[in-house]
N, C-alpha and C positions, 0 to 999 in steps of 0.2 A: 592518278595523274590526269586522266581524261576528264574527270569531273572537276578538277581544278581548272582545266582549260575551258570547260563549259562555263564555270563561274566567271572567268575572265571575260568570256564572250558576253555574258549577261551584263557585266559591269560596263564593258565598252559600248554595248547597245544602249544602255541607260544613259551613259555619258553623252553619246551622240544625240539622243533625243533631247537631253537638257540643253546641249549646245545649240541645236536647231531652234529650240524654243527661245533661247536668249537672242539668237540671230534674227528670228522672225519678229521679235518685239521691236526691233529697230528698223523694220521695213515700212515703207510707205505703201502706196498703191502698187500692186504687182502687175506688170505687163510684159510683153515681149519686145518692148522698145530697146534699142541699143543702150540707152541711158539706164534703164531699169536692170538690164542684164549686167551691165558694168557695175552697178551698185551691188548686185548679188555677189559678184566675183570679188568685191572689196570687203565683204562682210566676213570678218575673221571667224565669228562664231559659226556661220554657215559652212565655211571651208573646213573648220575643225570637225563639225558634225559629219560631213561627208567623209573626211579622212578616217574618223573613228568607225563609221559604218563600213568602210572599205576593209579596214583591219578586222573588224568583227566578222564580216562576210567570209574571209579566208579562214579564220579560226573556226567558224561555225561549220564550214565545209569539211575541215579536218576532223572535227568532232563527229560529224555525220559519217565519216569513213570508218569510225571506230565503234559507234553505238547505233542502236536502232532508232529510226525516226520517231516511232511511237513513244519513245522515252525522251529523246532530245527535244523535240518540238514543244510538248506540253511543259516540260521543265523550263526551257528557255523562255517561252512566252509568258508563263505564269510568274516566274521569278523576276523577269524584266518588268512586268506590271507592278509587282510588289516594290521593287527597288525604285522605279520611277515615281510611284505614288508617295513613298516616304521621302525620297530625295527632293521632289518638288516642294514639299512642305518646308524642308530645311534650307534649301538653296534658292528657291524662287518665292518663298513665303506664300505659297498657295495653300489653302486650307483643305482638309478632307474631313468628312463627316463620320459619325459613329457607324453608319451603315457601310461606309467604305472600309472601315476598320474590320467589321464583321466579314466583308467580302474578301479582304486580304487574308484574314485567318482561314477562311474557307479555301482559298487558293492554296495556301500553305499545307493545309490538311490534304487536299487533293494531290499535290505534288508528292507529299510523303507517301500517300497510298500508291502512286505510280512507281515510286522508287523502292517499295517494299520487295523483298525477295519473292520470286515467283514460285 
């Protein structure tokens, strides 16, 4: 069950990143002017990204209360990288190279090694 919750956290974090990327694509010049801040607050993708990160934060803290940090962090960081790299290809039409594919495979092997019984 706890690994399922960690998987949900990973997906929420990746979705938050994708949402922020979509929101950032619609921004002009960023400044601290009232008009610029107002524009940020009206950007639904940015708001969604922050909301997803907030939910992910609380879920991550719960997972940390049940598992060791030296397991949770590498798995979450590595799998989030994998999910984001693949998702940006399909949802944002960003390309990734053969060397990135090798990197993703290496990350997956590393995560598998971390999760092997001790």
